[in-house]
Every structure is written in structure tokens, then in C-alpha cells.
C-alpha positions as CSV (number, residue, x, y, z in Angstrom):
1,X,273.5,73.9,-112.7
2,X,271.0,76.7,-113.2
3,X,269.7,74.8,-116.3
4,X,269.2,71.6,-114.5
5,X,267.2,73.3,-111.6
6,X,265.2,75.2,-114.3
7,X,264.3,71.9,-116.0
8,X,263.4,70.0,-112.9
9,X,261.2,72.9,-111.8
10,X,259.6,73.1,-115.4
11,X,259.0,69.2,-115.2
12,X,257.4,69.6,-111.9
13,X,255.1,72.4,-113.0
14,X,254.1,70.6,-116.0
15,X,253.4,67.4,-114.5
16,X,251.0,69.2,-112.1
17,X,249.1,70.2,-115.1
18,X,248.4,66.6,-116.2
19,X,244.7,65.8,-116.5
20,X,243.1,63.0,-114.5
21,X,240.5,60.7,-115.5
22,X,237.4,61.2,-113.4
23,X,236.7,58.7,-110.6
24,X,233.0,58.3,-111.1
25,X,230.8,58.5,-114.1
26,X,227.9,61.0,-113.5
27,X,226.1,61.1,-116.8
28,X,222.7,62.7,-116.2
29,X,222.7,62.0,-112.5
30,X,223.1,65.6,-111.2
31,X,220.5,67.0,-113.7
32,X,218.0,64.2,-112.7
33,X,218.5,64.9,-109.0
34,X,218.0,68.7,-109.6
35,X,214.8,67.9,-111.5
36,X,213.6,65.7,-108.6
37,X,214.2,68.3,-105.9
38,X,212.6,71.0,-108.1
39,X,209.4,68.8,-107.9
40,X,209.2,67.5,-111.5
41,X,207.4,64.4,-110.5
42,X,205.8,64.1,-113.9
43,X,209.2,63.0,-115.4
44,X,209.8,60.2,-113.1
45,X,209.7,57.6,-116.0
46,X,212.2,59.8,-118.0
47,X,214.5,60.1,-115.0
48,X,214.5,56.3,-114.4
49,X,215.2,55.7,-117.9
50,X,218.1,58.2,-118.1
51,X,219.7,56.8,-114.9
52,X,219.4,53.2,-116.0
53,X,221.1,54.2,-119.4
54,X,223.7,56.1,-117.5
55,X,224.5,53.0,-115.3
56,X,224.5,50.8,-118.4
57,X,226.9,53.2,-120.1
58,X,229.3,53.4,-117.0
59,X,229.4,49.6,-116.8
60,X,230.0,49.2,-120.6
61,X,232.9,51.7,-120.2
62,X,234.2,50.0,-117.0
63,X,233.6,53.1,-115.0
64,X,232.1,53.5,-111.5
65,X,228.6,55.1,-111.3
66,X,228.7,58.3,-109.1
67,X,228.0,57.7,-105.4
68,X,224.1,57.8,-104.8
69,X,223.2,56.9,-108.3
70,X,221.8,53.7,-107.4
71,X,220.2,54.8,-104.3
72,X,218.4,57.7,-106.2
73,X,217.2,55.2,-108.9
74,X,215.9,52.9,-106.2
75,X,214.2,55.8,-104.4
76,X,212.5,56.7,-107.8
77,X,211.3,53.0,-108.3
78,X,209.9,53.1,-104.6
79,X,208.0,56.2,-105.4
80,X,206.5,54.4,-108.4
81,X,205.5,51.4,-106.1
82,X,208.1,48.9,-107.3
83,X,209.6,47.9,-104.0
84,X,211.5,45.0,-105.4
85,X,213.5,47.0,-108.0
86,X,213.9,49.7,-105.5
87,X,215.4,47.5,-103.1
88,X,217.7,45.8,-105.5
89,X,219.2,49.1,-106.5
90,X,219.5,50.0,-102.7
91,X,221.5,46.7,-102.2
92,X,223.8,47.5,-105.2
93,X,224.4,50.9,-103.6
94,X,225.5,49.4,-100.3
95,X,227.8,46.9,-102.2
96,X,229.4,49.7,-104.2
97,X,229.7,52.3,-101.2
98,X,229.7,50.4,-97.9
99,X,230.0,53.7,-95.9
100,X,226.4,54.3,-97.1
101,X,225.0,51.1,-95.7
102,X,223.5,52.6,-92.5
103,X,221.6,55.3,-94.4
104,X,220.4,53.0,-96.9
105,X,219.1,50.6,-94.3
106,X,217.3,53.5,-92.8
107,X,215.6,54.2,-96.2
108,X,214.6,50.5,-96.6
109,X,213.1,50.2,-93.1
110,X,211.2,53.3,-93.7
111,X,210.0,52.2,-97.1
112,X,208.8,48.8,-95.6
113,X,206.8,50.7,-93.0
114,X,204.8,52.6,-95.6
């Protein structure tokens, strides 16, 4: 009986140590957001290229891009004056994360007013 209880407890402990696959693919997203908020505007083209590469890599590996990745990429395109691409990425963010719809709509209205 003690041996059975010990094995059950051991099994539960070891099953709790199982690694899980990440829910989202972040790639260079966090580093790019940090660089953006540091004020590194000279590297906008590099940030855009890295984020587009990260999204392509996520899609190729059938992973979901991190929440906000499409929105940040859209915002970077808006800063460069490409409203069409920016809004396209905003729409993709809304499709993947419907809870962000109100905020993304707010960003789009503000971008149209500028």
C-alpha cells in the first residue's frame, strides 16, 4: 500500500514537471518594443524587417504570433507614412485577438485624423 501511494505521488510530482510548448511566438518582438520605447527611431526599417520575418517564421511553424505583434508592426508602418500597410496589420491584429478591437479601432481613428 505504501509503495502504491509513493508511486502515485511520484507520478504526480513528475507529471507537474512536464514542459509545455509556448502559446505564442515572440521572436524579436520584445526586443523591438524595448528599442522603440527607448527612442531608437533610426532603426524603424530594421524593426519592421525583423517583425515581418518573425511573423513569417511563426506562420511557417504554425505558431501564433504574440499578442500585439501585428499592432506594433502596423504602428511602425504608420510612423513611416504607409497607412495602407499599417491598417492591414491592425486588421490582422483584430482578427487574431478580438479583445483588442476597441483599442485598435481607437488607434485607427487617431491615425486617420492626423
